[in-house]
C-alpha positions in Angstrom: 4.8 7.5 16.3 3.5 4.4 18.0 3.9 3.1 21.6 3.8 -0.6 22.3 3.0 -2.2 25.6 6.0 -3.4 27.6 5.4 -7.1 27.2 7.3 -10.0 25.6 4.1 -11.1 23.9 3.9 -7.9 22.0 7.6 -8.1 21.2 6.9 -11.5 19.7 4.0 -10.0 17.7 6.1 -7.3 16.3 8.9 -9.7 15.3 6.3 -11.9 13.6 4.9 -8.9 11.7 8.4 -7.9 10.8 9.0 -11.3 9.2 5.7 -11.3 7.4 6.0 -7.7 6.2 9.5 -8.3 4.9 8.6 -11.6 3.2 5.5 -10.4 1.2 7.0 -7.1 0.2 10.3 -8.8 -0.8 8.3 -11.1 -3.1 6.6 -8.0 -4.7 10.0 -6.4 -5.3 11.6 -9.6 -6.7 8.6 -10.2 -9.0 8.6 -6.7 -10.5 12.4 -6.6 -10.7 12.9 -10.0 -12.4 9.5 -10.2 -14.3 9.9 -13.2 -16.5 7.2 -12.1 -18.9 8.3 -8.5 -19.1 4.8 -7.3 -18.4 5.3 -5.4 -15.2 7.5 -2.5 -16.3 4.8 0.2 -16.5 4.5 3.2 -14.3 1.7 1.7 -12.1 3.9 -1.3 -11.3 6.9 0.9 -10.5 4.7 2.8 -8.1 3.7 -0.5 -6.5 7.5 -1.4 -6.4 8.0 1.9 -4.5 5.1 1.0 -2.2 6.7 -2.4 -1.5 10.1 -0.7 -0.7 8.3 1.7 1.7 6.4 -1.2 3.5 9.6 -3.2 3.6 11.2 -0.3 5.5 8.4 -0.7 8.1 9.2 -4.4 8.4 13.0 -3.9 8.5 14.2 -2.1 10.6 11.1 -0.4 12.2 9.3 -3.5 13.5 12.6 -4.9 14.7 13.6 -1.8 16.6 10.3 -1.6 18.5 10.9 -4.8 20.6 14.6 -3.8 20.8 13.5 -0.5 22.3 11.8 -2.5 25.0 14.7 -4.7 25.8 17.4 -2.0 25.5 15.8 1.3 26.3 17.9 4.1 25.2 17.4 7.4 23.4 19.3 6.4 20.2 17.2 3.2 19.7 14.0 5.0 20.3 14.9 7.8 17.8 15.9 5.2 15.2 12.6 3.3 15.7 10.5 6.5 15.5 12.3 7.8 12.4 12.1 4.5 10.5 8.5 4.0 11.4 7.5 7.5 10.3 9.6 7.3 7.1 8.2 4.0 6.0 4.5 4.8 6.8 4.7 8.3 5.3 6.3 7.1 2.1 3.8 4.2 1.9 0.9 6.6 2.4 2.1 9.1 -0.2 2.6 6.3 -2.7 -1.0 5.1 -2.0 -2.1 8.6 -2.7 -0.2 8.8 -6.0 -1.3 5.4 -7.3 -5.0 6.2 -7.8 -4.2 9.7 -9.1 -2.0 8.1 -11.8 -4.7 5.6 -12.7 -7.3 8.4 -12.9 -5.1 10.4 -15.2 -4.6 7.4 -17.5 -8.3 6.6 -17.7 -9.5 10.2 -18.0 -7.0 11.3 -20.7 -6.2 8.1 -22.7 -4.9 10.1 -25.7 -2.7 12.5 -23.6 -1.5 10.0 -21.0 1.9 9.7 -22.8 2.4 13.5 -22.2 1.4 13.4 -18.5 2.6 10.0 -17.4 6.3 9.9 -18.3 9.2 8.2 -16.6 10.7 11.6 -15.9 7.6 12.6 -13.9 7.7 9.1 -12.3 11.3 9.6 -11.0 10.5 13.2 -9.9 7.3 11.9 -8.1 9.1 9.1 -6.3 11.9 11.5 -5.3 9.3 14.0 -4.0 7.6 11.2 -2.0 10.8 10.2 -0.2 11.9 13.8 0.4 8.5 14.8 1.8 8.3 11.6 3.9 11.8 12.2 5.2 11.0 15.8 6.1 7.9 14.7 8.1 9.9 11.8 9.7 12.9 13.9 10.8 11.1 17.1 11.9 9.8 15.7 15.2 13.4 14.7 16.1 14.3 18.4 16.2 12.1 18.6 19.3 10.5 21.9 18.4 7.7 22.7 20.7 5.4 23.9 18.0 5.8 20.7 16.0 5.3 18.5 19.1 2.2 20.3 20.1 0.7 20.1 16.6 1.8 16.6 15.8 -1.9 15.3 15.8 -2.9 18.1 13.4 0.0 17.3 11.1 -1.0 13.6 11.2 -4.6 14.5 10.6 -3.8 16.6 7.6 -1.7 13.9 5.9 -3.9 11.0 6.9 -7.3 12.6 6.1 -5.9 13.9 2.8 -4.7 10.4 1.8 -8.0 8.8 2.8 -10.2 11.4 1.1 -8.3 11.7 -2.2 -7.8 7.9 -2.5 -11.5 7.1 -2.0 -12.5 9.9 -4.3 -10.1 8.8 -7.1 -11.2 5.2 -6.9 -14.8 6.1 -6.9 -14.2 8.3 -10.0 -12.2 5.5 -11.7 -15.0 3.0 -11.1 -17.6 5.5 -12.5 -15.5 6.2 -15.7 -14.7 2.6 -16.4 -18.3 1.5 -15.9 -19.5 4.2 -18.2 -17.0 3.3 -20.8 -17.9 -0.4 -20.8 -21.6 0.4 -21.1 -21.0 2.8 -23.9 -19.0 0.2 -25.8 -21.8 -2.3 -25.2 -24.4 0.2 -26.5 -22.4 0.9 -29.6 -21.9 -2.8 -30.2 -25.6 -3.5 -29.7 -26.5 -1.0 -32.4 -24.6 -2.8 -35.1 -26.8 -4.9 -37.4 -24.4 -7.9 -37.6 -24.4 -8.6 -33.9 -26.9 -11.3 -32.8 -28.9 -11.2 -29.6 -26.8 -14.1 -28.2 -23.5 -12.3 -28.8 -25.0 -9.2 -27.1 -26.1 -11.2 -24.1 -22.6 -12.8 -23.8 -21.0 -9.4 -23.9 -23.3 -8.1 -21.2 -22.3 -11.0 -19.0 -18.6 -10.3 -19.6 -19.1 -6.7 -18.7 -20.9 -7.7 -15.5 -18.1 -10.0 -14.5 -15.5 -7.3 -15.2 -17.6 -4.8 -13.1 -17.8 -7.3 -10.2 -14.0 -7.8 -10.4 -13.4 -4.0 -10.5 -15.8 -3.5 -7.5 -14.0 -6.2 -5.6 -10.6 -4.7 -6.2 -11.7 -1.2 -5.3 -13.5 -2.4 -2.2 -10.4 -4.3 -1.1 -7.9 -1.5 -1.6 -10.1 1.3 -0.2 -11.5 -0.9 2.6 -8.1 -2.0 3.8 -6.9 1.6 3.9 -9.9 2.9 5.8 -10.0 -0.1 8.2 -6.3 0.0 9.1 -5.9 3.8 9.5 -9.2 5.4 10.5 -9.2 3.9 14.1 -5.6 5.1 14.6 -6.5 8.7 13.6 -9.6 8.6 15.9 -7.6 7.3 18.9 -4.7 9.7 18.4 -7.1 12.7 18.3 -8.8 11.5 21.4 -5.5 11.1 23.2 -4.2 14.5 22.0 -7.2 16.8 22.5 -9.0 15.2 25.4 -5.9 14.8 27.5 -6.4 13.1 30.9 -10.2 13.4 30.6 -10.5 10.6 28.1 -8.5 7.5 28.9 -8.0 5.1 26.0 -7.8 1.5 27.2 -4.4 -0.3 26.5 -6.3 -3.1 24.8 -7.9 -0.7 22.4 -4.6 1.0 21.7 -3.0 -2.4 21.0 -5.7 -3.3 18.5 -5.5 0.1 16.7 -1.7 0.0 16.4 -1.9 -3.7 15.3 -4.2 -2.7 12.5 -1.7 0.0 11.4 1.2 -2.4 11.4 -0.9 -5.0 9.6 -1.4 -2.7 6.6 2.1 -3.1 5.2 1.5 -6.9 5.2 -1.9 -6.8 3.4 -0.9 -4.0 1.0 1.2 -6.2 -1.4 -1.3 -9.1 -1.1 -4.2 -6.8 -2.1 -2.5 -5.2 -5.0 -1.1 -8.5 -6.3 -4.6 -10.1 -6.1 -5.9 -7.4 -8.3 -3.3 -8.1 -11.0 -3.4 -11.3 -13.0 -0.1 -10.5 -14.7 1.6 -10.2 -11.3 0.3 -13.5 -10.1 1.5 -15.3 -13.3 5.0 -13.7 -13.0 5.2 -14.7 -9.3 4.2 -18.3 -10.0 6.7 -18.4 -12.9 9.6 -17.2 -10.6 8.6 -19.7 -7.9 8.4 -22.5 -10.4 11.8 -21.7 -11.9 13.3 -21.4 -8.4 11.9 -24.7 -7.3 13.0 -26.4 -10.5 16.5 -24.9 -10.1 16.8 -26.1 -6.5 15.6 -29.6 -7.5 18.2 -29.8 -10.3 21.0 -28.7 -8.0 19.8 -31.2 -5.4 19.9 -34.1 -7.9 23.4 -33.1 -9.0 24.5 -32.9 -5.3 23.1 -36.4 -4.6 24.9 -37.9 -7.6 
């Protein structure tokens, strides 16, 4: 999927990205798995768990195999690197597509969400994500000419679908939530018992919640567009222009670096948008540090 320059500096970059990607996504997996407050067991968080597993696959083994492919060039290592990269990124992208769809269903149909959003559908959805991601990852290894010739079209179809649907869903979510908050404010303002001061305070709370929602949506959508749009553009230029359009190696390096940076910033962005996640993570870290300190004191005695 991605070519990297033959340089030890780039190998060091990929190894560093592998460590960072593995670390932050492992923290997400551990936090949701252990969850000291038992507040992270809903369907959205299980999808984020699946996203972290997908991104972890990019960190290990994909980003480890890329420098290995440079140091020990052979067909088996190259195939393993390509398959793991494609599998991890495809599963991650499809999970990013499902996440806003699930949130949109939950907000649009609050009374029927229990019928639509069940754990049976969740398991089927995650299974479908990995089966489809695996199919896309393994098909190029069959070396069919038609797939090789149309690989840019296949990449465009998946990438543009994910970008378009994700942006549209988050825009609709923001519109629905904003409308609901203002409707509640209008209904509350019509009651005779509520004072002007209380109404002003409620307006300020809604404005703060709107700013927080805008910030979260901007972070999630902005990161997706920033990291993947340059790659889609460069790949299309290289595919359809051929030798007429030469893409500089420096530009390729930046574009591929943005793509590989996405699995690092993904869990950070989603965790920043969830106060429950941050509290659970800090609780786990606090307990771990406390346990290590206790063991150290016993050891010193």
